N, C-alpha and C positions, 0 to 999 in steps of 0.2 A: 380701374383699380378699386373704386368705391363699390362697384358691383361684386367684385371678387371678395372684398372684405365682408360685405353683407352676406354673401353665400357661405363663407367660412363661419361667420358668427352664427348663422341660422343652423348649420349642421352641428356645430358645437353645442348649441342650446338643446337640440333634439337629442344628442348623445347624452348630455347631462340629465335630461328628463328621464331617459330610459334607465339611468342608474338609480333613480329614486325608487323607494319601495312602492309597490302598487297599493292604492287606497281603495278599499271596498266601499260599497254603498253604506254598509253598516257603520264604517268608521266615520263617515262624514255626516251622518244623520244627527240632527240635534233635536232635543226634546222641546216641543212648542210650549210656551208659557204665556197664555193670554193674560193681559194685565187685569182684566175684569175678575180674574180668580185670585188676585193678590190677597185679599182679606181671608179667603178660605185657606189658602196655602199657609199664611202666617198663623192662622188658628191651629192648624195641624202641627206646625213646627213647635208651638207652645206645648201641645199635648205630648209630642215626642221628646221634648227636652227639658221642660220645666215642672211637669206634674207627674208624680209616680203613680203606681197602681193603688196606692193608699190615699190618693187624692183625686179630685176631679173638678170640673167647672160646670156651672149652670149657665146656659147660654140660649140665645134665640136660634132655633133650627133653620130659619130662612136666612138670617144674617148673623153668621158666627162671630162677626166683629162686636156684636152686642153680648158682652160677657157680664152677667149679673154678679157672680161671686164665685170664689173658690170654696171647695168643701173638703175638709179632712175627714177621712173615714177611720173607724176604729180598727184595731188589729184584726178583727174577724172579717173586715171588709164589708160588713153589713151596710146596706144602703138605705136603711130606714130613715136616717137623717135627711137624705136627699128628698124624700117625699115631703117632709116637714118644711124644708127650706123652699121647695118649689111652691107649696101652698102659700107661704108667706109672700113670695114674689108675686104670685098670681093675684092675691088679695090686694097687694099694693097697687097693681095696675088697675084693678077694678075701682079702688079708692080714687085714683087719679081721674078716672072717667066720671065717677059720680060727682066729684068736687070740681070738675072742669079745670083742674090745675090750680085751684085756690086753696089756701089753708092746709097745705099738705103736711103730713107727718115726716119725720126725718127719713124713715124707710121709703116712703113714697117719693120724696125728693131725690134720693139716691137712685131709685129705679128709673125715674123719669130722665135723669141726667144721662142714662145709657143710650137714649134715643136721640136721633137728629132733632134739632131745635123745633122744627115745625112738623113733627110727626102727627099724622091725622088720627082722629078717633078710631077710624076703621083699622088703621095699622096697629094701634094700641090694643084694640079688641082682639085682633088676630094674634097678637103677641101672647095673650093669655093661654092660647092653645099651642104655642110654639116653644114653651119652656122645656128645654132638653138637658139631660145630664150626660157629660162625656167623661169617662174614666181616663185618668192619665196613663201614659205608657212610657215614661222616661226610663224607668228601670228595665222594662221589657226591651225597649229599643237598644239601650246600652248593652244588655246581655246579648241581644241579637247581633250587634256589631261584632262582639267577641266570637260568637258562634259562626258568623258568616265566613270567617277565615278558613273554616274547615271545608267549605263548599264552593267558594267563589271561583277558584281556579277551574274547577270542573264546569261550572255554569258558563264561565267565559269561553271555554273551549267549545261547548255545545253551541253557544251563540255564534261563534266564528264559523263553525261547521255549517250552520243553517243560514249564514249570511244575515244575521239579525243584529240590531244595534246593542251596544254594550250596556246602555242605561237600563235595559230590562233586567239585569242581574240584581237590581235593588228591589224588585217587586216583592220578594219574600219578606222584606221588612214590613210591608203593609199587611201581608197575609198572615204571617205567623211569627214574626220576629226571629226568623230562621230557626224556629223550634220544629224539628222534623216529626214530632209525635202529636202536633196540635190537631184538635178536632173541634169542629163547630157543632152547634145544636142541630143543624140541618144536614149534617153528614159530610161536609167538606173536610178533607184530611191532608195532613202532611205539610211540608215546607211551603208548597205552592197552593194549599187549600183547594185541591181539585175535587169537584163533586164526583160521585161514583160514575154517573153516566158519561161525563166528560173523560174521566180517567180511562174507562173501558175502551175508548176509541184508540188508545195508544199503548196501554199497558194492562197487565193482569190485575183485576180487582175481583176477588171472590172470597169465600169463607176461609180458605187456607192461606191465601197470599193476597196482600194488599200493597201493590207497588207504589201507591201514592205516599206511603210512609217511607219509601226508599228514596232518599234525597237525590241520588245519582240518576235513577231511572225516572223519577217524577220530574226532574229538571228537563229531561229530554221530552217528556210528554207535554209539559206546560209550554215549552218553547215552540213545539209543533202547533199547539192550540193557538198561541199568539201569532204564529206565522199564518195560520188560516184566517185569523181575525183581520190582520193587516191586508191580506190579499182581497178580502171581501169589502172592507170598509175604507181602505186607501190611506187613512190618516191615523197617526199613532194615538192622539187623544181619544179617538173613537175606539180604536182597537184595544186600548188598555181599559177603557170603561167597559167594553164588551167582555173582558175577562171576568168582570164582576156581574154584569147585567145580562150577558149573553149577546152574541152578534145579531140575532134576530130582533131582540129588544132594542138594541141601539139603532138598527136599521129603521125600525118603526119610529123611533124618536126623531131621526133625521128627516123622515118623510113628514111627520106631523109638524115639526118646527119649520121645515123648509130651509134648513141650514146644516152645514157640517161643523159649525163653530161650537166647540164643546162648552164654551161659556154660555152661549145662547141656550143650548140644550139644558144645561144645569139650572138656569134661572127660569126658563119658560116651559119646558116639557112637563106635562102633568100626566101621571099614570099611577094607579094604586101600587104597582110593583116597582116603580122608580122612586124609591124612598130616599131617606137621608143618606144611607150608605152608598147607594148607586150614584146619586148626583154629586157626592163628595169624593168618589173614588179617585178620580184623576187629580184633584187638588191634594189629596192624601199622598198619592204617588209622587207628585212634584215635591212635596215637603220631605218625604222620606229620602228622595234622591239628594236633595240639598243637605240634609243632616248627615246622611251616610258618607257623602263625598268629603265632608268637612267635620267628621265626628270629633276630632281632637278639640275643635273650637267649643264644642258643647260638653264633652265628657272627659277631656284631657287625654293623655297618652293611654292607650289600651294595649294589652298583650293578646293579640288575636289567636284563636285556636289554629293549629296547623292541620293541613289535610291528612287524613288517615292513609296509611299504606296497607295494601292487601293484595292477595292473589285471588283469582277467580277461576271457576270451572262451571260447566253446565251439567246438571243432573241428567243422566242418560236413561233413567227409569224411575218410576215412583219409589221413593225411599223414605222410610221413617227416620227421624233424626236420631232416635236411640241407636240405630244401626250405623249412622254416619258419624256421629260424634266421637266414638272411640278411636277413629282413624286419625284424629287431629288432637294435638296438645293445646286445647283451648278451653277456657272457662265458659260457663253459661252466659256471663256478661259479654264475652268476646263474640259468641254466636249471635246474641241479640243486637249488639251494637253494629256489627258488620252486616247483618241481614235484617234490617228493621222492617222489611216488608213481610216477614214471616209472622203470621198471627198466632194467638195462643193455641189453636188446635194443632199447629205444627210442634210447638214446644211441649205440649201435653200429650203428644203422640196419638191424638185423635184423628189426625189426617197426615198422610205422607207428604213430603216435598214433591210436587208434581214433576214429571219428566219435562225437560226443557227449561227449567228454572235456573237462573244464574245464582251461584252460591259464592260468597266471599269468605276467605279464611285468612288468618294471620300469616304473614310471610314466614315460610320455613317451618310451619307448624305440623306438617305431615308427620305422623308418628312413625318412629322406627320400630322394627319388629320386636326389639328387646325392650321397648318402652311404649306401651300402648296406654295413652291417657284416657281414663274413664271419668265421666261426670257423675257416676254413681257415688253417693256419699260414703259407701262402704269401701271405696278404694283405699289402698294403703296410704298411711300418712307420708311415707317416704316418696311414693310416686307423686302424690299431690304437691309435696314441697318442691320437687324437681320441676314439675310442670309449671308451677307458679313462678319460680325463679327464672326459668328459661323464657317464659312469655314476657316477663318483666324486662329482662335483658334485651330481648329482641325488638320490642316495640316501645320502649320507654320514651324515646324521643318524639314519637308521633301519636302515641295511643295511651295516655295516662288516664285511667278511669277517674282519678281525683280531679284532673283538669276538666274532664267532660262534665262531671257533676257540678263543679263550681261554675262552669260556663253556662249551665242550664239556668241557673237562677242564683247567682251570687253565693254559691256554696250550698244550694239546696240539693236535696236528694233527687236522683234520676227517677222518673216516673215509670220504672220497670213494672211495678206492680199494677200500673194502670193500663199500659199499652201491651206489654208482653209480660204478663205476671210471672214472677219467679215460681218455680216448682222445685220440690225437694231433689229431684233428679230427672234428667232427660229420659230415664228408663222407668220412672215411677208410674207412668200411665200406659195402659195397653191401647194399642191401635184400635181394638174392637170395643166399642161401647164405653169409652171412658166417660167419667161424669162431667156434666156441664159445669162451668165455673160457679163456685159457691156465691150465693148472694143474689143471683139473677134468676128468678123463676122462669121456667120455660113458657113459651107463648101459649101452648095448649093448656098448661096449668092455669094461666091467667084467664084465658078465654073460655075454658070449660069444655072445649071440643077441638077436634083436629082442624084448626083454622085454615090450613092451606091444602086440604085434601081436594082432589078433583071429584066433582059430583057426577052421578049418573053415568058412569063409564060403561059403555056397551060397544063391543066390536072396535075397540081402539079409539073411541070418541067420547068426550065428556064436556063438561063446562066448569068454569071457575068464575068467581066474582072478583073483579079488578080491585085490588087493595091499594092502600097508600104506597107511594114510591114505585109502583109497577107501571111499566110501559109496554107497548106492543113489541118493541125490539127486545126487551128483557124476556118477555114470554117466549118469543121466537128463539132466543138463545137457549132457554131451558129445554125447548122442544127440539132443538137442533134442526130447525127448518128456516127457510127464508122469511123475512118479515112480510113479504107480499103474500105468502100463503096464509098467515094469520089474518091479514086484512081481507083476503078473498073469502075465507070461511065465515067471516063476520060482516060481510058487505060494508066494509069501511073503505072510504076513498083513499087514493094513493098516498096522500100526505096527511090523512086523518090519524088521530090518536084515540086510544081507549079512554073512556071516562071513568072516574072513580065510581065504583059500585056497578059498573056495566057487567052484564052477563056475557062472558066470552067463550066461544066454542074452541076447544083444543083437540088436536088429533095426534095420536102416538104412533107415527110411522118410523121415526128415527131414534126414539128413546122410549123407555118404559114409563108407565104411570108412577111407579115407585121412585125412579130416578128424577123425574120431573118434580114430584112432591118434595124430595129431599133437597134438591137445588133451591126450590122456592122457599122452603123453611130455612135453609142455611142463609139465604139472602137476607131475610128479615131478622134472623137471629143475630147476624153480624151487625146490622144497624143498631140493634138494641145493646149488644155487648160493647160496641165502640162508644155508644152514648154513655152507658153506665160506668164505663172505665174513666170517664172524665167529668161526669155530672151526677148529681144526686138530687132526689126530691127532698126539699127542705120542709115543706108544709103544703096544705091544701086550702083553697078558698072556694066558696060557693059562688056561682055566677048564673045569672038568668039571661038567656039569649034575647037580644033586642031586635026589633024589626030592621031589616036591611043587612044584618050581620050574616056571615057565612063562615065556613071552616077557615078560609084564607084569612079573613080579617080578624077572627078571634085568635088564631094561633100565631100569625106572623105580625100583625099590627098591634094587637092589644096585650097578649100575654107572653110573647117571645118563647114559644114552645113548639116542638115538631108535632104535626097532626097525629102521628101514630101514638104519641105519648098521651094525648088527650083521649084517644080511643081506648088505650089500655086501661085507663081509670074510669071510663064511661062505656063499658061493654054493651050496654043496651042502646047506645046512641047510634042513629043512622047518619053517618058523617055527611053523605051527599044530599041529605034532605033535612037539615036542621030547621026546626020550627021556632018562631018567636015564643018566648016565655019558657022554653025548655030549660031544665035545671042541669047545670054542669058542675062537675067536680074538677077544678083546675089545679094541676100540680105546679107548684112554684119550685123551680130548680135553681141550683147554684153549682158553680164549678167546684170540684173536689180539691183543686189546687189553683186558685185564681191567678197565681203568678205565672203559670204556664198554661197557655191555651191559645185558641184562635183569637186573632185581633178583630174578627169581623162580627158585626151585629147581625141579628136574624134576617133583616130585610136585604142584607147584602147577598145572601146565599139562597134566598127563596125565589129569586128571579129566574 
């Protein structure tokens, strides 16, 4: 009888287990939180919740639990006061060292109290070089929580489809505060801040279309990249750090430290490219997850944006938007907000929408034969009025332009003029030879010669000088040939890369010289246009190159500017062979709208 009861109970248990919903690996995975990172995580929680972008803190870069003071910035967000306060703290530490802790001033006592009781002289001396300023992000993070409502359902679906853990949906809080038009100085773009070369592995990134700015398509690309990272590195702290530092860089860190513990790597690994941003990326992410999951605790109740509704179709041939737009009752803002991956050349009719590209339109906006909506400002007032009212009635519940504007920055204006600049009409520019955007001089105008022309072309063969941001794979793509061909022509080993300034042989069997040069110039023009849409040169400083410095250290570690910008204002400079005592003109840049932009500092994206 007991055996019979046991058998019945066992079968019933199996039956009940079968009724339970299946749990995927992604559902049960938890985000590791090494306790050694506690102080770093708490530091970032303060940045995300207590200090706005008009404030910041001066702290020790090695030990962020050492916070010297908070700094309030003026309305202009000028950080000149930061340098002054940093100098005062630095001098106070030198005073402590000179006086050996005796007869200290009030400022010196306050600074000394920030350190452990028995801090060594070498630790204090090191601290004089570690005084760092971190801008607050509480207002950005709060706005990002509101914006995230527009995209989280889509991201969650992509994660489920790819079998990935749901906690990854919070990564855009670290990258962009869920601002889809964010750009970094080194060219990372969009919600997920994908670099151009990373983005091209999964989505289209060129002069006409940049799908990194499309939150829906960029989410798919970013999650595929993360999937490759976890496949290679096996542990999520490493895979997430690799999103910032690169999987190869993290693999080197694991080898050098001899451990996969992200805390050990953060504290012990030393590399010029593994800067503050890289070693703090995982603690940043942990902080963002905690704040986003419990946002009401920090920001109160928030009205999150709702997902947009739209219909989609694929372009079956190259089509200028001036020819497509009249077929739909949509405003210019509708087109731009639903198709954020379309760059200015599309809306200025300098480039067609390429065949095969996905297009989004407002539901039910297909124009009837008796009512063709035109975006030409000469359209009749009655037609425009009908179009506006019908669009409003159709999408008011999910697509309020006012709501989008306010969610971008607490009532701030959308950066249309910076990312997809408004034009008088989608028919105002001709597809043939329309003018380049005002205010950005052409590269040839700046350099005084056709900078990206192929040299000495004879019988379909010539050479180029490798420029900043160019890779062998990029050159091969422009030539429409396998990467191996470019390596063979130039006797480069199978995994080797081209060096900046290297003379590279190119052959034109699959494309013309003119097409190659056009693609090459478009590539560099896009980098410049994207940069100047979000940053401006504020002033210049003179600088003399010191022994041991190179292009990397000057641009990424000292002045926080992209190398091509340094070259632009120093055209006589040979970037790959800078000599000590060379005189440089350093452009000091600032965001045109500091409240909206990438959350990442330069060393985070230069790796």
